[in-house]
C-alpha positions as CSV (number, residue, x, y, z in Angstrom):
1,X,19.1,18.4,-6.4
2,X,17.8,16.4,-3.7
3,X,18.4,13.0,-4.1
4,X,17.9,9.7,-2.2
5,X,20.9,7.5,-1.3
6,X,21.8,4.8,-3.8
7,X,20.8,1.7,-1.7
8,X,22.5,-1.2,-3.8
9,X,25.8,1.0,-4.0
10,X,25.8,1.9,-0.3
11,X,25.3,-1.8,0.4
12,X,28.2,-2.7,-1.8
13,X,30.3,0.1,-0.5
14,X,29.9,-1.3,3.1
15,X,30.6,-5.2,2.4
16,X,32.0,-5.7,-1.0
17,X,35.7,-5.0,0.0
18,X,35.6,-6.3,3.4
19,X,33.7,-10.0,2.9
20,X,35.5,-13.1,1.5
21,X,33.0,-13.9,-0.9
22,X,30.7,-12.0,-3.4
23,X,27.7,-14.2,-4.8
24,X,25.9,-11.2,-6.3
25,X,28.5,-9.1,-8.5
26,X,26.8,-7.9,-11.5
27,X,29.9,-8.2,-14.0
28,X,31.8,-10.8,-15.5
29,X,35.5,-12.3,-14.1
30,X,37.4,-8.7,-14.8
31,X,40.0,-8.9,-17.3
32,X,43.7,-8.7,-16.1
33,X,45.7,-6.0,-17.7
34,X,48.3,-8.7,-19.0
35,X,45.7,-10.3,-20.6
36,X,44.4,-7.1,-22.2
37,X,47.8,-6.0,-23.3
38,X,48.7,-9.5,-24.6
39,X,45.5,-9.4,-27.2
40,X,46.3,-5.7,-28.2
41,X,47.1,-5.1,-32.0
42,X,50.4,-3.4,-32.5
43,X,49.1,0.0,-33.3
44,X,47.1,0.2,-29.9
45,X,50.0,-0.7,-28.1
46,X,51.8,2.1,-29.7
47,X,49.1,4.4,-28.6
48,X,49.4,3.1,-25.1
49,X,53.2,3.2,-25.0
50,X,53.1,6.9,-26.5
51,X,50.3,7.8,-24.4
52,X,50.4,11.4,-22.8
53,X,48.4,11.6,-19.6
54,X,46.7,14.9,-20.5
55,X,43.0,16.3,-21.0
56,X,41.1,14.3,-23.9
57,X,38.6,15.1,-26.5
58,X,35.3,15.6,-24.3
59,X,33.1,13.5,-26.6
60,X,35.6,10.5,-26.5
61,X,38.8,9.4,-28.4
62,X,38.0,9.5,-32.0
63,X,39.2,5.9,-32.5
64,X,37.3,4.6,-29.6
65,X,33.9,6.2,-31.0
66,X,34.7,4.2,-34.3
67,X,35.1,1.1,-32.3
68,X,32.0,1.8,-30.3
69,X,30.1,2.6,-33.6
70,X,31.0,-0.8,-35.0
71,X,28.6,-2.3,-32.2
72,X,25.9,-0.5,-34.3
73,X,24.1,-0.4,-37.7
74,X,22.6,3.2,-37.6
75,X,25.0,5.0,-35.2
76,X,28.1,6.8,-36.6
77,X,31.1,7.8,-34.2
78,X,29.4,11.2,-34.3
79,X,26.4,9.8,-32.7
80,X,28.3,8.8,-29.5
81,X,29.3,10.4,-26.0
82,X,31.6,8.6,-24.2
83,X,31.4,8.9,-20.4
84,X,31.3,6.8,-17.1
85,X,28.4,4.7,-17.4
86,X,26.7,6.3,-14.0
87,X,27.6,9.5,-15.6
88,X,26.1,9.0,-18.8
89,X,22.7,8.3,-17.0
90,X,23.1,11.4,-14.9
91,X,23.9,13.4,-17.8
92,X,20.9,11.9,-20.3
93,X,18.2,12.4,-17.4
94,X,19.4,15.8,-16.5
95,X,19.4,17.0,-20.2
96,X,15.9,15.4,-21.2
97,X,13.8,15.9,-18.3
98,X,12.1,18.5,-16.5
99,X,9.8,18.7,-13.4
100,X,6.4,17.6,-13.8
101,X,7.3,15.3,-16.7
102,X,6.2,11.6,-16.5
103,X,8.2,8.3,-16.9
104,X,7.3,4.9,-17.2
105,X,10.5,2.8,-15.9
106,X,11.0,-0.7,-15.8
107,X,11.1,-2.4,-12.2
108,X,12.8,-3.7,-10.7
109,X,15.8,-1.8,-11.7
110,X,19.1,0.1,-11.1
111,X,18.1,2.7,-8.9
112,X,19.4,5.7,-11.2
113,X,17.3,4.7,-13.8
114,X,14.5,6.2,-12.1
115,X,15.6,8.2,-9.0
116,X,17.6,10.9,-10.8
117,X,14.1,11.7,-12.6
118,X,12.4,11.5,-9.4
119,X,14.7,14.0,-7.9
120,X,13.9,16.3,-10.9
121,X,10.4,16.2,-9.7
122,X,9.2,13.8,-12.2
123,X,6.4,11.3,-11.8
124,X,7.4,7.6,-12.1
125,X,5.1,4.6,-13.1
126,X,6.8,1.2,-12.4
127,X,6.5,-1.0,-14.9
128,X,6.9,-4.4,-13.1
129,X,8.1,-7.7,-14.5
130,X,5.9,-10.3,-13.3
131,X,6.3,-14.0,-12.6
132,X,3.8,-15.7,-14.6
133,X,3.0,-19.1,-13.7
134,X,3.8,-22.0,-16.4
135,X,0.9,-24.3,-17.4
136,X,1.5,-27.8,-16.8
137,X,1.5,-28.4,-20.8
138,X,4.1,-25.5,-21.4
139,X,6.7,-25.6,-18.7
140,X,9.9,-23.4,-19.3
141,X,12.6,-25.8,-19.6
142,X,14.7,-23.2,-17.5
143,X,12.2,-23.2,-14.6
144,X,12.9,-25.6,-12.0
145,X,9.8,-26.7,-9.7
146,X,7.9,-25.9,-12.9
147,X,6.6,-22.3,-11.0
148,X,6.9,-19.2,-13.2
149,X,9.0,-17.3,-15.8
150,X,9.3,-13.5,-15.9
151,X,7.0,-11.7,-18.3
152,X,6.2,-8.0,-18.8
153,X,2.7,-6.7,-19.9
154,X,2.6,-4.5,-23.0
155,X,-0.8,-3.2,-22.4
156,X,0.3,-1.9,-19.1
157,X,2.3,0.3,-21.0
158,X,-0.4,1.4,-23.4
159,X,-2.6,1.9,-20.7
160,X,-0.4,4.4,-18.5
161,X,1.0,6.7,-21.2
162,X,-0.6,10.3,-20.4
163,X,0.0,13.7,-22.1
164,X,3.3,14.4,-19.7
165,X,4.9,11.2,-20.6
166,X,8.3,12.0,-21.6
167,X,10.3,8.8,-21.8
168,X,10.1,5.0,-21.3
169,X,13.3,3.6,-19.6
170,X,14.0,-0.2,-20.1
171,X,16.7,-2.4,-19.5
172,X,16.9,-5.4,-21.6
173,X,19.0,-7.9,-20.9
174,X,17.6,-7.0,-17.6
175,X,19.2,-6.8,-14.2
176,X,18.4,-8.5,-11.8
177,X,16.3,-11.0,-13.5
178,X,18.2,-11.9,-16.5
179,X,15.2,-11.7,-18.5
180,X,15.1,-10.1,-22.0
181,X,12.2,-9.5,-24.6
182,X,10.6,-11.2,-27.4
183,X,11.2,-9.4,-30.8
184,X,7.5,-8.9,-30.9
185,X,7.6,-7.1,-27.6
186,X,10.5,-5.1,-28.5
187,X,8.8,-3.9,-31.6
188,X,5.6,-3.3,-29.6
189,X,7.3,-0.8,-27.3
190,X,9.0,0.9,-30.1
191,X,5.7,1.5,-32.2
192,X,4.2,2.8,-29.0
193,X,6.8,5.3,-28.1
194,X,6.8,6.5,-32.0
195,X,3.0,7.2,-32.0
196,X,3.1,9.5,-29.1
197,X,6.6,10.7,-30.0
198,X,8.1,9.5,-26.7
199,X,12.0,8.9,-25.8
200,X,13.1,5.6,-24.9
201,X,16.1,5.2,-22.7
202,X,17.5,1.6,-23.0
203,X,20.0,0.2,-20.7
204,X,21.9,-2.2,-22.8
205,X,24.7,-2.9,-20.4
206,X,24.4,-6.7,-20.8
207,X,23.7,-6.5,-24.7
208,X,25.8,-9.3,-26.4
209,X,25.5,-11.6,-23.7
210,X,22.0,-13.5,-24.9
211,X,22.4,-17.1,-24.5
212,X,20.6,-17.9,-27.7
213,X,20.9,-16.2,-31.1
214,X,17.3,-16.1,-31.1
215,X,17.1,-13.8,-28.1
216,X,19.4,-11.1,-29.6
217,X,17.6,-7.8,-30.3
218,X,18.7,-4.5,-32.3
219,X,19.7,-1.5,-30.1
220,X,17.1,1.0,-29.6
221,X,19.4,3.7,-30.8
222,X,19.6,1.7,-34.1
223,X,15.5,1.3,-34.9
224,X,14.2,4.3,-33.0
225,X,14.8,7.9,-34.0
226,X,14.2,8.9,-30.5
227,X,16.2,6.0,-29.0
228,X,18.9,6.4,-26.6
229,X,21.2,3.4,-25.7
230,X,23.3,3.4,-22.7
231,X,26.1,0.7,-22.9
232,X,29.8,0.5,-21.6
233,X,32.8,-1.9,-20.9
234,X,31.5,-2.9,-17.4
235,X,29.5,-6.0,-18.3
236,X,29.7,-7.6,-21.4
237,X,33.3,-6.6,-22.0
238,X,34.3,-7.4,-18.3
239,X,36.3,-4.3,-17.8
240,X,34.2,-2.3,-15.1
241,X,37.7,-0.9,-13.7
242,X,37.9,1.4,-16.9
243,X,34.9,3.3,-15.8
244,X,34.0,3.7,-19.6
245,X,30.5,3.9,-20.9
246,X,28.6,5.6,-23.7
247,X,25.3,7.1,-24.8
248,X,24.3,6.4,-28.7
249,X,21.3,8.3,-30.4
250,X,20.4,9.2,-34.0
251,X,19.0,12.3,-32.4
252,X,21.9,14.4,-33.3
253,X,20.6,17.5,-31.4
254,X,21.1,15.8,-28.1
255,X,25.0,15.1,-28.5
256,X,25.4,19.0,-28.2
257,X,23.3,19.1,-24.9
258,X,25.1,16.2,-23.6
259,X,28.4,17.8,-24.4
260,X,27.4,21.0,-22.7
261,X,26.2,19.4,-19.5
262,X,29.4,17.2,-19.3
263,X,31.4,20.1,-18.9
264,X,30.0,20.3,-15.4
265,X,30.7,16.6,-14.5
266,X,34.0,14.9,-15.7
267,X,34.7,17.1,-18.6
268,X,36.8,14.4,-20.2
269,X,37.3,10.9,-19.9
270,X,40.6,9.0,-18.6
271,X,42.9,8.8,-20.9
272,X,44.4,5.3,-20.3
273,X,40.9,3.8,-19.9
274,X,39.8,5.3,-23.4
275,X,43.0,3.5,-24.9
276,X,42.4,0.2,-23.1
277,X,38.9,0.3,-24.2
278,X,40.0,0.5,-27.7
279,X,42.1,-2.8,-27.3
280,X,38.9,-4.6,-25.7
281,X,36.6,-3.4,-28.5
282,X,39.1,-4.6,-31.2
283,X,39.2,-8.1,-29.5
284,X,35.2,-8.1,-28.6
285,X,34.3,-11.4,-30.1
286,X,36.9,-13.1,-27.9
287,X,35.9,-11.5,-24.8
288,X,32.1,-12.0,-25.2
289,X,32.9,-15.7,-26.1
290,X,34.9,-15.9,-22.8
291,X,32.4,-14.4,-20.8
292,X,29.4,-16.5,-22.2
293,X,31.5,-19.7,-21.5
294,X,31.8,-18.8,-17.9
295,X,28.2,-17.9,-17.5
296,X,27.3,-20.9,-19.1
297,X,29.3,-23.1,-16.7
298,X,27.9,-21.2,-13.7
299,X,24.3,-21.7,-14.9
300,X,24.7,-25.3,-14.9
301,X,26.4,-25.2,-11.1
302,X,23.4,-22.9,-10.2
303,X,20.6,-25.3,-11.6
304,X,22.1,-28.3,-9.7
305,X,22.4,-26.1,-6.6
306,X,18.9,-25.0,-6.8
307,X,17.4,-28.5,-7.7
308,X,19.2,-29.8,-4.5
309,X,17.6,-27.1,-2.6
310,X,14.1,-26.9,-4.1
311,X,12.6,-26.9,-0.8
312,X,14.3,-23.5,-0.2
313,X,14.5,-21.9,-3.2
314,X,12.3,-21.2,-6.6
315,X,14.9,-20.4,-9.8
316,X,14.0,-19.3,-13.2
317,X,16.5,-19.7,-15.5
318,X,18.0,-16.4,-17.2
319,X,18.0,-15.7,-20.9
320,X,20.8,-13.2,-21.1
321,X,23.2,-11.2,-19.1
322,X,25.5,-12.6,-15.8
323,X,22.8,-12.2,-13.3
324,X,19.4,-14.3,-12.1
325,X,17.0,-13.4,-9.4
326,X,15.7,-16.4,-7.5
327,X,13.4,-16.5,-4.9
328,X,13.5,-17.8,-1.3
329,X,10.6,-19.7,-0.5
330,X,9.0,-19.9,3.1
331,X,8.3,-17.4,5.6
332,X,12.3,-16.5,6.5
333,X,12.5,-12.7,5.1
334,X,15.3,-12.5,2.4
335,X,16.9,-9.4,4.0
336,X,17.5,-11.5,7.2
337,X,18.5,-14.6,5.3
338,X,21.4,-12.4,3.3
339,X,22.5,-10.7,6.5
340,X,22.7,-14.2,8.2
341,X,24.8,-15.5,5.4
342,X,27.0,-12.4,5.4
343,X,27.6,-12.7,9.2
344,X,28.2,-16.3,9.4
345,X,30.1,-17.0,6.3
346,X,31.4,-13.8,4.9
347,X,29.0,-14.4,1.6
348,X,27.5,-11.1,0.3
349,X,24.3,-11.4,-1.2
350,X,22.2,-8.8,-2.5
351,X,18.2,-8.9,-1.7
352,X,15.7,-7.5,-4.0
353,X,14.5,-4.4,-1.8
354,X,18.0,-2.9,-3.0
355,X,16.1,-2.8,-6.5
356,X,12.9,-1.7,-5.0
357,X,11.4,-5.2,-5.5
358,X,9.5,-6.4,-2.2
359,X,9.2,-10.0,-2.9
360,X,11.6,-12.6,-1.2
361,X,14.1,-12.5,-4.3
362,X,17.7,-12.1,-4.2
363,X,20.4,-11.6,-7.1
364,X,23.0,-13.8,-8.0
365,X,25.9,-13.2,-10.1
366,X,26.8,-15.6,-12.7
367,X,30.0,-14.4,-14.4
368,X,32.7,-14.9,-11.9
369,X,35.2,-18.0,-11.8
370,X,34.7,-18.5,-8.0
371,X,30.7,-18.8,-8.5
372,X,31.2,-22.7,-7.8
373,X,33.4,-22.5,-4.8
374,X,30.9,-20.0,-3.3
375,X,28.1,-22.2,-4.0
376,X,29.8,-25.2,-2.4
377,X,30.2,-23.3,0.7
378,X,26.7,-21.7,0.8
379,X,25.3,-25.5,0.3
380,X,27.3,-27.0,3.1
381,X,26.1,-24.2,5.4
382,X,22.4,-24.7,4.3
383,X,22.5,-28.2,5.1
384,X,23.5,-27.8,8.6
385,X,21.4,-24.4,9.1
386,X,18.1,-24.6,7.4
């Protein structure tokens, strides 16, 4: 397989561990080992203390799959494959797709959600989120400058399905915009997929980080028989270093295919990571509450910053997740802007082209504790240089 370089990951690899500040991380403030062990139950601590560093069950530790299944309504522990999140995408795309298949994929997006399919010879139709102008009579209260809000066109999906369409790829809550679907839009996508017998691959890594209960959606795998949900410990549970994620589906035939393919990737998972993930999922409510509190505080900081600099930026308040996708105004090109900030202040900012988006947008991460400190440094710099 000939596959294009992963632009976003290559950019992170070049700068993430060399600069002083990250303004664009996608995760929440990572949990410390001591914090996690402190909240662990007596039983999970015993698992940790008596752990043998041996091979593990390929499908995933049975107790871990049980805890993951508790996140769903219609998914059992047998309906799950535990794998590193990126590995899970690779396994699903390779087992479901063949050359000449057609995908409709949400855009902008994390590159592997469409690039693996492209490398297999599939054709891709980008289903782009749009900035929709708000009317003066119905301004989105989270949009500063009264400019616009993110939206998606369901009619576009209907119009672009053809007889080779094998899969619809979605990602809500969305990275990098922080947008999410309405329930009517969500239901419409499932109705369309069911009508044509098309798989839905749903990246749900930010599920449970919705800011309003009314914005919470079911998992695609819970409500659609050909739905595949990707999730994991990296975002909503603030444990990216565990490298634990999973695929969930009601289509039991897929599990065996995934297991057979996994024999050629990692074979099995890290045994310490699986036990630590069990501990975290047994304390999921506390972790999600903690992460939402950090995000809420940082959104308030971000909104004040963008209000103070509304001549430079347009800001649309996210609805869920730990990222947002503001826009640099004027003629200054966003990639040059981000690289100038990187060079002058050692603040790493991810620009939109790294998501295949060619507008003047950039991603900010709202899940880290030092967000306010970085924004203060950036604010002072902009006042003196822009």
